[in-house]
C-alpha positions as CSV (number, residue, x, y, z in Angstrom):
1,M,2.4,70.9,-51.3
2,A,4.3,68.3,-49.3
3,V,2.3,65.3,-48.2
4,V,3.0,64.3,-44.6
5,P,2.7,60.5,-44.3
6,S,0.2,59.3,-41.8
7,H,1.0,56.6,-39.2
8,E,-2.0,54.3,-38.8
9,T,-2.5,52.6,-35.5
10,T,-2.6,48.9,-36.3
11,S,-4.6,46.5,-34.1
12,P,-2.7,43.7,-32.4
13,R,-2.9,40.4,-34.2
14,P,-5.5,38.0,-32.7
15,L,-4.3,35.2,-30.5
16,R,-3.4,31.9,-32.1
17,L,-5.6,29.8,-29.9
18,W,-6.0,26.5,-31.6
19,P,-2.6,24.9,-30.7
20,G,-3.3,25.6,-27.0
21,V,-6.8,24.3,-27.2
22,V,-5.7,21.1,-28.9
23,A,-3.0,20.5,-26.3
24,A,-5.5,21.1,-23.5
25,A,-8.0,18.7,-25.0
26,L,-5.4,16.1,-25.4
27,L,-4.2,16.6,-21.8
28,L,-7.8,16.1,-20.5
29,L,-8.1,13.0,-22.7
30,L,-4.9,11.4,-21.4
31,R,-5.6,12.4,-17.8
32,F,-9.2,11.4,-17.4
33,V,-10.4,9.2,-20.3
34,V,-7.4,6.9,-20.8
35,P,-7.4,5.7,-17.2
36,I,-11.1,4.7,-17.6
37,V,-10.7,2.9,-20.9
38,A,-7.3,1.4,-20.2
39,P,-6.4,1.5,-16.5
40,E,-3.2,-0.3,-17.2
41,A,-2.1,2.7,-19.2
42,M,-2.6,5.2,-16.4
43,V,1.1,5.7,-16.0
44,F,1.5,6.5,-19.7
45,G,-1.4,8.8,-19.3
46,L,0.3,10.7,-16.6
47,I,3.5,11.0,-18.7
48,G,1.4,12.1,-21.7
49,H,-0.5,14.8,-19.7
50,A,2.8,16.2,-18.4
51,L,4.0,16.4,-22.0
52,C,0.8,18.2,-23.0
53,A,1.3,20.7,-20.2
54,L,4.8,21.4,-21.6
55,A,3.3,21.8,-25.1
56,I,0.9,24.4,-23.7
57,L,3.7,26.4,-22.1
58,L,5.7,26.3,-25.4
59,W,2.6,27.4,-27.3
60,W,2.0,30.3,-25.0
61,V,5.6,31.6,-25.0
62,F,6.4,31.1,-28.7
63,F,3.3,30.7,-30.8
64,S,0.3,32.4,-29.1
65,R,0.9,35.9,-30.5
66,A,0.0,37.4,-27.1
67,P,1.9,40.6,-26.1
68,W,5.3,39.7,-24.7
69,S,4.3,41.4,-21.4
70,E,1.4,38.9,-21.1
71,R,3.5,35.9,-22.2
72,L,6.3,36.4,-19.7
73,G,4.0,37.8,-17.1
74,A,1.8,34.7,-17.1
75,I,4.8,32.4,-16.7
76,L,6.2,34.5,-13.9
77,L,2.9,34.7,-12.1
78,M,2.4,30.9,-12.4
79,S,5.9,30.4,-10.9
80,V,5.2,32.7,-8.0
81,A,1.8,31.2,-7.3
82,L,3.2,27.7,-7.3
83,F,6.0,28.7,-5.0
84,V,3.6,30.4,-2.5
85,T,1.2,27.5,-2.7
86,S,4.0,25.0,-1.9
87,R,4.6,26.8,1.4
88,I,1.0,26.6,2.6
89,V,-0.3,23.2,1.3
90,H,-1.2,20.5,3.7
91,P,1.7,18.2,4.8
92,S,0.1,15.3,2.9
93,I,0.3,17.2,-0.3
94,A,3.8,18.6,0.4
95,G,5.3,15.2,1.1
96,A,3.5,13.1,-1.5
97,G,5.4,11.6,-4.3
98,Q,8.7,12.2,-2.6
99,G,7.9,15.9,-2.6
100,K,7.0,16.1,-6.3
101,F,3.3,15.5,-6.1
102,L,2.3,19.2,-6.0
103,Y,4.2,20.1,-9.1
104,V,3.1,17.0,-11.0
105,M,-0.5,17.9,-10.2
106,A,-0.6,21.7,-10.2
107,I,1.4,22.5,-13.3
108,P,-1.0,20.8,-15.7
109,V,-3.9,22.5,-13.9
110,L,-2.2,25.9,-14.2
111,C,-1.7,25.2,-17.9
112,L,-5.4,24.3,-18.4
113,A,-6.3,27.5,-16.6
114,L,-4.1,29.5,-18.9
115,V,-5.8,28.1,-22.0
116,A,-9.3,28.6,-20.6
117,W,-8.4,32.2,-19.7
118,A,-6.9,32.9,-23.1
119,V,-10.1,31.6,-24.8
120,A,-12.6,33.3,-22.5
121,S,-10.8,36.7,-22.4
122,R,-9.8,37.1,-26.0
123,R,-12.3,39.9,-26.6
124,L,-11.7,41.8,-23.3
125,S,-9.8,45.0,-23.1
126,R,-6.3,45.1,-21.7
127,G,-7.2,45.9,-18.1
128,P,-9.9,43.3,-17.5
129,R,-7.9,40.8,-19.5
130,R,-4.9,41.0,-17.3
131,A,-6.9,41.1,-14.1
132,S,-8.7,37.9,-15.1
133,M,-5.4,36.3,-15.9
134,V,-4.2,36.9,-12.4
135,A,-7.5,35.6,-11.0
136,A,-7.4,32.4,-13.1
137,I,-3.8,31.6,-12.1
138,V,-4.3,32.3,-8.4
139,V,-7.5,30.1,-8.2
140,A,-5.9,27.3,-10.2
141,S,-2.9,27.2,-7.9
142,G,-4.7,28.0,-4.7
143,I,-7.1,25.1,-4.9
144,F,-4.2,22.8,-3.9
145,A,-3.9,24.7,-0.6
146,L,-7.5,23.7,0.2
147,V,-7.2,20.0,0.0
148,R,-5.3,17.1,1.6
149,T,-4.7,13.6,0.4
150,D,-5.2,10.2,2.2
151,G,-2.5,8.7,-0.1
152,V,-2.2,7.2,-3.6
153,S,-4.8,5.0,-5.1
154,S,-5.9,3.6,-8.5
155,R,-8.8,6.0,-8.7
156,L,-9.1,8.5,-11.5
157,L,-7.0,11.3,-10.0
158,G,-4.5,8.8,-8.6
159,S,-5.0,10.1,-5.1
160,D,-7.7,10.2,-2.3
161,F,-8.4,14.0,-2.1
162,H,-10.5,15.5,0.7
163,W,-11.1,19.1,1.8
164,R,-8.3,20.2,4.1
165,W,-10.6,21.0,7.0
166,T,-12.4,17.7,7.1
167,P,-11.1,15.3,9.8
168,T,-9.4,12.1,8.8
169,A,-10.9,8.7,9.8
170,E,-8.2,8.4,12.4
171,E,-9.0,11.8,13.9
172,R,-12.7,10.8,14.0
173,L,-11.8,7.5,15.7
174,L,-9.6,9.3,18.3
175,A,-12.4,11.7,19.1
176,Q,-14.9,8.9,19.5
177,A,-12.4,7.0,21.8
178,K,-12.4,10.0,24.2
179,I,-15.9,9.4,25.1
180,E,-15.7,5.6,25.5
181,P,-15.6,4.1,29.0
182,T,-12.2,4.1,30.6
183,A,-10.4,0.8,30.4
184,P,-9.5,-1.1,33.6
185,P,-6.0,-0.5,35.0
186,P,-3.4,-2.3,32.9
187,A,-1.6,-5.4,34.1
188,P,1.8,-4.9,35.8
189,A,4.5,-4.1,33.3
190,P,6.9,-6.9,32.6
191,A,10.7,-6.8,33.1
192,A,12.5,-4.0,31.3
193,T,12.8,-4.6,27.5
194,P,15.1,-3.0,25.0
195,A,14.0,0.5,24.1
196,A,11.8,1.3,21.2
197,P,13.1,3.5,18.4
198,A,12.4,7.1,18.2
199,P,9.2,7.7,16.2
200,A,9.3,9.0,12.7
201,E,8.3,12.7,12.3
202,S,4.6,12.9,11.6
203,P,3.3,15.9,9.7
204,T,-0.4,15.1,10.3
205,A,-2.8,16.8,12.5
206,A,-2.6,14.0,15.1
207,P,-0.2,14.5,18.0
208,V,3.4,13.6,17.3
209,A,5.0,10.7,19.2
210,K,7.3,12.7,21.4
211,P,8.6,16.3,21.8
212,A,12.0,17.1,20.4
213,D,13.5,17.5,23.8
214,E,12.6,14.0,25.0
215,P,15.1,11.1,25.0
216,A,15.8,9.4,21.7
217,S,13.8,6.4,22.7
218,R,11.1,5.3,25.1
219,P,10.2,1.9,26.6
220,A,7.4,-0.1,25.2
221,A,4.1,0.6,26.9
222,P,2.3,-2.2,28.8
223,P,-0.8,-3.7,27.4
224,T,-4.3,-2.2,28.0
225,V,-6.8,-4.8,29.0
226,T,-10.2,-3.9,27.5
227,D,-12.1,-7.2,28.0
228,K,-11.7,-10.5,29.8
229,P,-8.7,-12.3,28.5
230,A,-9.2,-15.7,26.8
231,A,-8.3,-18.8,28.8
232,P,-4.7,-19.9,28.4
233,A,-5.8,-23.2,27.0
234,A,-7.5,-21.4,24.1
235,V,-4.4,-19.8,22.9
236,E,-2.2,-22.9,23.0
237,T,-4.2,-24.7,20.3
238,K,-3.1,-24.6,16.7
239,A,-3.9,-21.3,15.0
240,D,-6.6,-21.3,12.3
241,W,-4.8,-18.6,10.4
242,P,-1.3,-18.1,11.9
243,G,-0.5,-14.9,10.1
244,F,0.3,-13.2,6.8
245,R,-1.4,-15.0,3.9
246,G,-2.2,-18.1,6.0
247,P,-0.3,-21.3,7.2
248,R,2.0,-21.4,4.1
249,R,2.0,-17.7,3.2
250,D,0.5,-18.5,-0.1
251,S,-3.1,-17.2,0.3
252,I,-4.5,-20.6,-0.4
253,I,-7.5,-22.0,1.6
254,R,-8.0,-25.7,1.6
255,G,-10.9,-27.8,2.8
256,V,-13.5,-25.0,2.5
257,R,-16.3,-24.8,-0.1
258,I,-18.7,-21.9,-0.2
259,E,-22.0,-21.1,-2.0
260,T,-21.2,-19.1,-5.1
261,D,-24.7,-17.8,-5.9
262,W,-24.7,-14.7,-3.8
263,S,-28.0,-13.6,-5.1
264,K,-29.6,-16.4,-3.1
265,S,-27.0,-16.8,-0.3
266,P,-25.2,-13.4,0.1
267,P,-22.5,-12.8,2.7
268,V,-24.1,-12.0,6.1
269,A,-22.6,-9.2,8.1
270,L,-21.8,-10.3,11.6
271,W,-20.2,-7.0,12.8
272,R,-18.2,-4.0,11.8
273,R,-16.2,-1.5,13.8
274,P,-13.9,1.4,13.2
275,I,-10.2,0.7,13.4
276,G,-7.0,2.8,13.3
277,P,-5.0,3.1,10.1
278,G,-2.5,0.5,8.9
279,W,-2.2,-2.1,6.2
280,S,-2.0,-5.1,8.5
281,S,-4.1,-8.3,7.8
282,F,-5.2,-10.8,10.5
283,A,-3.9,-13.7,12.5
284,V,-6.7,-15.9,13.9
285,R,-6.9,-18.6,16.6
286,G,-10.3,-19.7,17.9
287,D,-12.5,-16.7,18.8
288,L,-9.5,-14.3,18.8
289,L,-8.1,-12.3,15.9
290,Y,-5.0,-10.2,16.0
291,T,-4.1,-7.1,13.9
292,Q,-2.0,-3.9,14.0
293,E,-3.1,-0.3,13.8
294,Q,-2.1,3.3,14.5
295,R,-4.0,5.5,17.0
296,G,-2.5,9.0,17.2
297,D,0.9,8.8,18.7
298,E,0.7,5.1,19.5
299,E,1.3,2.0,17.4
300,M,-0.9,-0.8,18.5
301,V,-1.1,-4.6,18.4
302,A,-4.7,-5.4,19.1
303,C,-6.8,-8.5,19.9
304,Y,-10.5,-8.7,19.2
305,K,-13.2,-11.4,19.3
306,V,-13.9,-13.0,16.0
307,S,-17.6,-13.6,17.0
308,T,-18.4,-10.0,18.0
309,G,-15.6,-7.7,17.1
310,E,-15.3,-6.7,20.7
311,P,-11.8,-5.6,21.9
312,V,-9.9,-8.0,24.2
313,W,-6.6,-6.3,24.7
314,T,-4.2,-3.8,23.1
315,H,-0.5,-3.4,23.4
316,R,0.8,0.2,22.6
317,D,4.2,1.5,21.7
318,A,4.8,5.3,21.8
319,V,5.8,5.6,18.1
320,R,4.1,6.8,15.0
321,F,4.8,6.2,11.3
322,W,3.3,8.3,8.5
323,E,4.1,9.0,5.0
324,S,2.0,10.7,2.3
325,N,1.6,7.9,-0.2
326,G,0.5,5.1,2.1
327,G,-0.6,7.1,5.1
328,A,-0.2,6.2,8.8
329,G,0.2,3.0,10.6
330,P,2.0,-0.4,10.6
331,R,2.4,-2.4,7.4
332,G,3.1,-5.9,8.7
333,T,0.7,-8.6,10.0
334,P,1.1,-10.4,13.4
335,T,2.2,-14.0,13.6
336,L,0.9,-16.6,16.0
337,S,3.1,-19.3,17.4
338,K,2.2,-21.5,20.4
339,D,1.0,-19.1,23.1
340,R,2.6,-15.9,21.7
341,V,1.9,-13.3,19.0
342,Y,4.8,-11.7,17.3
343,A,4.4,-8.3,15.7
344,F,6.8,-6.1,13.7
345,G,6.0,-2.3,13.6
346,A,6.6,0.2,10.9
347,T,9.4,1.9,12.8
348,G,11.3,-1.3,13.6
349,I,9.8,-2.5,17.0
350,L,9.5,-6.3,17.2
351,N,7.3,-7.4,20.0
352,A,6.7,-10.9,21.5
353,L,3.4,-10.8,23.4
354,D,1.3,-13.2,25.4
355,A,-1.5,-14.1,23.0
356,G,-4.1,-14.3,25.7
357,T,-3.3,-11.2,27.7
358,G,-1.1,-9.0,25.5
359,K,1.6,-8.9,28.1
360,V,5.1,-8.1,26.8
361,V,7.4,-11.2,26.8
362,W,10.2,-9.3,25.1
363,S,10.8,-6.5,22.6
364,R,13.6,-5.6,20.2
365,N,14.6,-2.6,18.1
366,V,15.3,-4.3,14.8
367,A,16.3,-1.1,13.1
368,S,19.1,-0.7,15.7
369,D,20.1,-4.4,15.6
370,T,20.5,-4.4,11.9
371,S,21.7,-0.8,11.5
372,R,19.0,-0.2,8.9
373,K,17.1,3.1,8.6
374,V,13.3,3.2,8.5
375,P,12.6,2.9,4.7
376,D,10.3,5.4,2.9
377,W,7.2,3.3,3.3
378,G,8.1,1.9,6.7
379,F,9.2,-1.6,7.7
380,A,6.6,-3.9,6.1
381,S,7.8,-7.4,7.0
382,S,5.5,-9.9,8.8
383,P,7.4,-12.1,11.3
384,L,8.2,-15.7,10.3
385,V,8.6,-18.4,13.0
386,V,10.9,-21.3,12.1
387,D,11.5,-23.8,14.9
388,D,12.7,-21.8,17.9
389,M,13.4,-18.6,16.0
390,V,11.4,-15.6,14.8
391,M,12.6,-13.8,11.7
392,V,11.9,-10.5,10.1
393,A,13.1,-8.6,7.1
394,A,14.4,-5.1,7.9
395,S,14.3,-3.5,4.5
396,G,16.2,-6.2,2.7
397,T,18.2,-7.5,5.7
398,L,17.0,-10.7,7.4
399,A,17.3,-10.9,11.2
400,A,16.5,-13.8,13.5
401,Y,15.8,-13.9,17.2
402,D,15.3,-16.5,19.8
403,A,11.6,-16.9,19.9
404,A,11.6,-17.5,23.7
405,T,13.9,-14.8,24.9
406,G,14.4,-12.3,22.0
407,K,18.1,-12.8,22.0
408,P,19.6,-12.1,18.5
409,R,20.6,-15.3,16.7
410,W,21.9,-13.9,13.4
411,V,21.7,-11.1,10.8
412,G,21.7,-12.2,7.2
413,P,23.3,-10.6,4.2
414,Q,22.4,-6.9,3.6
415,R,20.6,-6.1,0.3
416,G,18.6,-3.3,-1.1
417,G,15.4,-2.0,0.3
418,S,12.5,-4.5,0.3
419,Y,8.9,-4.6,1.5
420,S,8.6,-8.3,1.1
421,S,8.4,-10.8,4.0
422,P,10.6,-13.9,4.6
423,Q,9.2,-17.1,3.2
424,L,10.0,-20.6,4.3
425,V,10.3,-23.1,1.5
426,T,11.9,-26.5,0.7
427,L,13.9,-26.6,-2.5
428,D,15.8,-29.6,-3.8
429,G,15.1,-31.2,-0.4
430,V,16.6,-28.4,1.7
431,E,14.6,-26.1,3.9
432,Q,15.5,-22.4,3.4
433,V,14.2,-18.9,3.8
434,L,13.6,-16.8,0.7
435,L,13.4,-13.0,0.5
436,L,12.6,-10.9,-2.5
437,S,15.0,-7.9,-2.3
438,P,16.9,-5.9,-4.8
439,P,18.6,-7.0,-6.9
440,G,16.3,-10.0,-7.1
441,A,15.9,-12.9,-4.7
442,I,18.1,-14.4,-1.9
443,S,17.9,-17.6,0.0
444,V,19.5,-18.2,3.4
445,A,19.9,-21.2,5.8
446,P,17.4,-20.9,8.7
447,A,20.0,-22.1,11.2
448,D,22.6,-19.3,10.7
449,G,21.4,-17.0,8.0
450,K,24.2,-17.8,5.6
451,L,23.6,-17.2,1.9
452,L,22.7,-20.3,-0.1
453,W,22.0,-18.7,-3.4
454,E,21.0,-15.5,-5.1
455,H,19.3,-14.6,-8.3
456,K,19.7,-11.1,-9.7
457,W,16.8,-9.2,-11.3
458,E,16.9,-5.4,-11.1
459,G,14.0,-3.8,-9.4
460,G,12.4,-3.6,-6.0
461,A,10.1,-6.1,-4.4
462,I,7.0,-6.0,-2.2
463,V,5.0,-9.3,-2.8
464,Q,5.8,-12.8,-1.8
465,P,7.6,-15.4,-4.0
466,G,5.6,-18.4,-5.3
467,L,6.4,-22.1,-5.9
468,T,5.4,-24.2,-8.8
469,A,4.3,-27.8,-8.3
470,D,7.7,-29.1,-9.4
471,G,9.7,-26.9,-7.1
472,D,10.6,-23.8,-9.2
473,V,10.5,-20.4,-7.8
474,L,8.3,-17.5,-9.1
475,I,9.5,-14.0,-8.4
476,N,8.6,-10.5,-9.5
477,A,10.3,-7.2,-9.9
478,M,9.1,-3.6,-9.9
479,S,9.9,-0.5,-11.9
480,M,9.1,3.2,-11.5
481,T,5.8,2.6,-13.2
482,G,4.7,-0.4,-11.1
483,G,5.2,-4.1,-11.6
484,S,7.6,-5.0,-14.4
485,G,6.8,-8.8,-14.8
486,M,7.3,-12.2,-13.4
487,R,10.1,-14.7,-13.7
488,R,10.4,-18.5,-13.2
489,I,13.7,-19.7,-11.9
490,A,14.9,-23.3,-11.5
491,V,16.9,-23.8,-8.2
492,A,19.1,-26.9,-7.8
493,H,21.9,-28.0,-5.5
494,G,24.8,-29.9,-7.0
495,T,28.5,-30.7,-6.3
496,G,29.4,-27.1,-7.3
497,G,26.9,-25.5,-5.0
498,W,23.5,-23.9,-5.6
499,T,22.3,-22.7,-9.0
500,A,19.3,-20.5,-9.8
501,E,18.7,-20.2,-13.5
502,E,16.0,-18.3,-15.4
503,R,13.4,-20.4,-17.2
504,W,11.3,-17.6,-18.6
505,T,10.4,-14.0,-17.9
506,S,6.8,-12.8,-18.6
507,N,5.0,-9.5,-18.7
508,G,1.7,-11.2,-18.8
509,L,1.4,-10.9,-15.1
510,K,3.0,-7.8,-13.4
511,P,2.3,-7.8,-9.7
512,Y,3.1,-4.6,-7.9
513,F,2.1,-4.8,-4.2
514,N,-0.7,-7.2,-4.8
515,D,0.2,-10.8,-4.1
516,F,-0.5,-13.6,-6.6
517,V,-1.6,-17.3,-6.1
518,V,-0.5,-20.5,-7.8
519,H,-3.0,-23.1,-8.8
520,E,-3.1,-26.0,-11.2
521,G,-0.1,-25.0,-13.3
522,H,-1.2,-21.3,-13.5
523,A,-0.6,-18.1,-11.6
524,F,-3.5,-15.7,-10.9
525,G,-3.0,-12.1,-9.7
526,F,-3.1,-8.5,-10.5
527,D,-1.6,-7.1,-13.7
528,G,-1.8,-3.4,-12.7
529,S,-5.4,-3.1,-11.6
530,I,-6.8,-5.9,-13.7
531,L,-6.8,-9.7,-12.9
532,S,-4.6,-11.9,-15.1
533,C,-3.8,-15.6,-15.5
534,I,-0.6,-16.9,-17.0
535,D,0.5,-20.4,-17.8
536,L,3.5,-21.5,-15.7
537,Q,5.0,-23.6,-18.5
538,D,5.9,-20.6,-20.6
539,G,4.6,-17.5,-18.8
540,K,2.1,-16.8,-21.6
541,R,-1.1,-14.9,-20.6
542,Q,-4.3,-17.0,-20.7
543,W,-6.7,-14.2,-19.9
544,K,-7.0,-10.7,-18.4
545,G,-10.2,-9.2,-17.1
546,G,-12.0,-7.5,-14.2
547,R,-11.1,-4.2,-12.8
548,Y,-10.5,-4.3,-9.0
549,G,-8.0,-1.5,-8.5
550,N,-5.1,-2.4,-6.1
551,G,-7.0,-5.2,-4.4
552,Q,-6.0,-8.5,-2.8
553,L,-7.2,-12.0,-3.2
554,V,-7.2,-15.6,-1.7
555,L,-7.8,-18.9,-3.5
556,L,-10.3,-21.5,-2.5
557,A,-8.4,-24.4,-4.0
558,D,-11.1,-27.0,-3.7
559,Q,-13.4,-24.9,-5.8
560,D,-11.1,-23.3,-8.4
561,L,-12.3,-20.0,-7.0
562,L,-10.7,-16.6,-6.3
563,L,-12.1,-14.5,-3.5
564,V,-11.1,-11.0,-4.5
565,L,-11.3,-7.9,-2.2
566,S,-11.1,-4.8,-4.4
567,E,-9.4,-1.6,-3.6
568,E,-12.9,0.0,-3.2
569,G,-13.9,-2.7,-0.6
570,E,-16.0,-4.9,-2.8
571,L,-15.9,-8.7,-2.6
572,A,-16.0,-10.7,-5.9
573,L,-15.9,-14.3,-6.8
574,V,-13.8,-15.1,-9.9
575,G,-13.1,-18.5,-11.4
576,A,-9.5,-19.7,-11.0
577,T,-9.4,-21.5,-14.3
578,P,-7.3,-20.8,-17.4
579,D,-10.0,-20.9,-20.0
580,Q,-11.5,-17.4,-19.5
581,F,-12.2,-14.7,-17.0
582,T,-15.5,-15.3,-15.2
583,E,-16.8,-13.2,-12.4
584,L,-19.5,-15.2,-10.5
585,A,-20.7,-12.7,-7.9
586,R,-20.0,-9.3,-6.3
587,F,-20.9,-7.8,-3.0
588,P,-20.1,-4.5,-1.2
589,A,-18.2,-5.2,2.0
590,I,-16.4,-2.1,3.3
591,D,-15.9,1.5,2.2
592,S,-12.7,3.4,1.5
593,K,-9.3,2.3,0.1
594,T,-8.6,-1.3,0.9
595,W,-5.1,-2.8,0.4
596,N,-5.3,-5.3,3.3
597,H,-5.4,-9.1,2.6
598,P,-8.7,-10.7,3.4
599,V,-8.9,-13.8,5.7
600,L,-11.3,-16.7,5.5
601,V,-11.5,-19.1,8.5
602,R,-14.1,-21.8,8.0
603,D,-17.2,-19.7,7.1
604,V,-16.1,-16.4,8.6
605,L,-14.6,-13.8,6.3
606,L,-12.6,-11.0,7.9
607,V,-11.8,-7.8,6.0
608,R,-10.3,-4.5,6.9
609,N,-8.7,-1.3,5.6
610,G,-7.3,1.8,7.2
611,E,-10.7,2.9,8.6
612,E,-12.8,-0.1,9.5
613,M,-12.9,-3.9,9.8
614,A,-15.8,-6.3,9.4
615,A,-16.8,-9.9,9.6
616,F,-19.1,-11.8,7.3
617,R,-20.5,-15.3,7.4
618,L,-20.4,-17.1,4.0
619,S,-22.8,-19.9,3.4
620,L,-20.9,-23.2,3.0
621,A,-21.7,-25.4,0.0
622,G,-24.1,-28.2,0.9
623,S,-24.9,-26.9,4.3
């Protein structure tokens, strides 16, 4: 009798899970543990977690043993889910990271969800297994449609996430302002000034600056008087803190000594008040402080009382700047000179205002004058006043105006995009204006803007140059991963013209957008998110310590003391000596991401961020 062979139904081979699990564990380690243990390696952690996500995808497609319908179906579903999500995410997510943020964040999350689903569903039957796969992928992708970001930060996730439906600090401020008493009628508008530039498109919930059918530009708005103006005589005295980083733009405070035992004599809060977004610092004269902020569709130059925080006057321009990484608002700091305050906005408006009343003296559109487009992060230069001229840097191009009339005086050589500000220095006996700008540093003559010398070092620039005691120049450069190092150059003027030669280049201190200070033959500043000290003789690092995020600092030179304002809004006292890192005290000052430079005038410390500002009284040593 013939035997008919039987065909046994074989069970599918079990999934090979361990490669995916290992890659997922490594991804979590690189993304969440490495930034805590080694914050300076966060960028490498991001690269590593992207590679781990790729490894998970390769495992799933080629080595998982899953049915091909599930392998290809999961990849297709992930692609569709990501595409749909990209069309409905909040504008702050869509525009972050030059439009790549969603993909950089969501793809690893989708990969983790795939591994978690594969492990959890391995014993389910085909129907529930595939249904749960769809649910896992939809949830993992859809979570990004429920959040917004307030920009990048050095926090664990690299961004300030909030639920999409929660109002921003600016929206809360605008809602509060609606119920505040109406300000008195504004002072009469001054003579017509050059038109302000069209506002950059704003994808936030706040109102845009102008409808599309309005003219391309609108005149600057008159100031709003919100308190009794200061007496004219008060604004004609010498400024205590004339603008960005102090009298010499070096963040050095001289002639002030404070108590360092904050357990016995902590900073005393004088006042705090909400403020519109922006990364401006302060200019201070007497009882008046000046700063810049954004409020909805208006960019403001604002004056407040140092003693109480009460508003004195505001000047408003109908423009708005916003971008996902840094958020809304102006980036520069006002500059005081004689009886005027000069302010440069993020879209290119340069205003000269009466320091006592806020009345417009003149206004210019620097973007138009220099034919420069608004850069990705906005114009960030703080005005520099030299003799009878006021200068600004329009994304790597210096421009000078008559300080009295606003008439253009000269436009300097055009270089790559820069977020640094002009710096007045004297080198080899010659006064000149420096600007860090790709591809390195340039120096021009203040009188006519002609190029004196140039030193090339590839990379962008945000911070200010520094000077050594013997007249050398310290510059930095950036890379895609942040600061790339510091270089000392020797500048000299001989019969053949100017020379600028490299003495050394160091990676012991790598400023990004956090300025450094020079003191007693050493430079102190942020190497990533950690403080560092290098010797200026050879650039070698002396110490590294203290994690303050993307903070800012000032130096109390008489005490060898750094006053640090961390990215989280904490104040810290750190020794400015080369022997070792020593933190002397720490104090919580303000909440939320803080990139703004602090200011200390006598015993009053002024701090702010994009949400609030505050004043503290520090106990003076020996008082």
